C-alpha positions in Angstrom: -29.3 -15.4 -32.9 -30.5 -12.6 -33.3 -31.7 -11.7 -29.7 -30.4 -13.7 -26.7 -31.9 -13.8 -23.2 -29.2 -11.2 -22.3 -29.0 -9.1 -24.6 -33.1 -8.4 -24.7 -32.8 -7.7 -20.8 -29.8 -5.9 -21.3 -28.8 -4.3 -24.4 -26.2 -2.1 -22.8 -22.4 -2.8 -23.2 -21.6 -3.4 -19.8 -18.0 -2.5 -18.1 -16.4 -4.0 -14.8 -14.2 -1.4 -13.3 -11.7 -1.8 -10.4 -11.2 2.0 -8.6 -9.0 3.3 -6.3 -9.8 5.8 -3.8 -5.9 6.4 -2.9 -5.7 8.3 0.3 -3.2 10.3 2.5 -3.6 12.5 5.2 -2.0 15.5 5.0 -1.3 18.2 7.3 -4.1 16.5 9.4 -7.1 16.2 7.0 -7.7 13.1 5.2 -7.0 13.9 1.4 -7.6 11.4 -2.0 -6.0 11.5 -4.9 -8.2 12.5 -8.0 -7.1 12.0 -11.6 -8.5 14.5 -14.8 -10.4 12.3 -17.5 -9.6 12.6 -21.1 -12.4 14.2 -22.9 -11.8 12.0 -25.7 -13.3 9.2 -22.8 -16.5 8.7 -21.6 -17.7 11.4 -19.2 -14.2 13.0 -20.3 -13.3 16.5 -18.9 -14.1 14.7 -15.3 -12.1 14.2 -12.2 -12.5 10.4 -11.8 -11.0 7.9 -8.9 -8.0 6.4 -10.1 -8.5 2.9 -12.1 -9.8 0.9 -14.8 -11.4 -1.9 -16.3 -11.2 -5.7 -15.2 -9.8 -7.6 -17.7 -11.5 -11.7 -18.3 -10.2 -14.3 -15.6 -8.4 -11.2 -13.6 -9.5 -10.1 -9.7 -10.2 -7.1 -9.2 -7.5 -6.7 -6.8 -5.2 -7.9 -9.5 -7.1 -5.3 -11.8 -6.4 -2.2 -9.0 -2.5 -3.4 -8.4 -2.0 -3.8 -12.7 -3.7 -0.1 -13.5 -2.6 2.3 -10.4 0.7 1.0 -11.1 0.4 1.4 -15.5 -1.4 4.8 -15.0 0.7 6.6 -11.7 3.4 4.5 -10.9 2.3 3.6 -7.7 1.8 0.1 -5.9 -0.3 -0.6 -3.7 0.3 -2.4 -0.4 -2.5 -2.3 1.6 -6.0 -1.6 0.2 -9.8 -2.7 1.2 -13.3 -3.5 -0.3 -14.6 -0.3 0.5 -18.4 -0.4 -1.3 -20.1 -1.5 -5.0 -22.0 -0.1 -7.2 -23.6 -0.2 -10.5 -24.8 2.8 -12.5 -26.0 3.0 -15.8 -25.6 5.6 -18.1 -27.6 5.9 -21.5 -24.6 4.5 -23.5 -23.3 1.7 -21.2 -23.7 0.0 -17.3 -20.9 0.1 -15.2 -19.8 -1.9 -12.0 -17.5 -0.4 -9.9 -15.7 -2.6 -7.7 -14.2 0.2 -5.3 -11.3 -0.3 -2.6 -9.8 2.1 -0.3 -5.5 1.9 -1.2 -4.1 3.0 2.1 -0.5 2.2 1.8 1.3 2.7 -1.5 4.7 3.0 -2.8 5.9 5.7 -5.1 4.8 9.1 -6.2 1.6 9.0 -8.2 1.9 10.6 -11.7 -0.1 11.1 -14.3 1.6 8.1 -16.9 -1.7 9.0 -19.8 -0.9 12.3 -19.9 -3.4 13.1 -17.3 -3.4 15.8 -14.7 -3.7 14.7 -10.8 -4.5 16.5 -7.7 -5.2 15.6 -4.1 -8.2 16.7 -2.6 -9.6 17.4 0.8 -12.4 14.7 1.4 -14.5 18.0 2.8 -14.0 19.1 -0.4 -15.1 16.7 -3.1 -18.3 18.3 -3.2 -17.1 20.9 -5.0 -15.5 18.8 -8.0 -17.0 17.7 -10.8 -17.2 13.6 -10.9 -19.2 11.2 -13.4 -22.6 10.7 -11.6 -21.2 7.0 -11.1 -19.1 8.4 -8.5 -21.2 10.4 -6.3 -21.8 7.2 -4.7 -18.0 7.3 -3.7 -17.9 10.9 -2.6 -21.2 10.7 -0.3 -19.6 7.5 1.3 -16.9 8.9 1.6 -17.8 12.5 3.1 -20.1 9.7 6.0 -16.8 8.0 6.6 -14.1 10.1 7.5 -16.1 13.3 8.2 -18.2 12.2 10.9 -17.6 14.2 14.3 -15.1 16.1 12.5 
């Protein structure tokens, strides 16, 4: 079968990603943890909210727990769904299942060699993110900076 109906309608590869918006309070300011994507990756050289691919048969919560342990050496204690979004790049479509991580144990370290930084939510607009992350930045700023 050369072209199934699904392939004809959506020929782009699809990636389902569990994303963690890891929060902390620092000197009265709400901050999030960002990781720098390797230049060898899709959208490389840009900052992102940590996370990774949801494997077949895996729940989003399990994928997020696994990815943050593998990438950052942290264990989630409390997390809640924040938003869902789909973004189409020229070469692929991504579905981002974004969770707020409000409590975790361990000290985040870039176990895959990726630089990490804590950024004030108010300063997120100055960071170079993949296009798919822009709605996350907007919602974070609306939710955490309203009335600030």
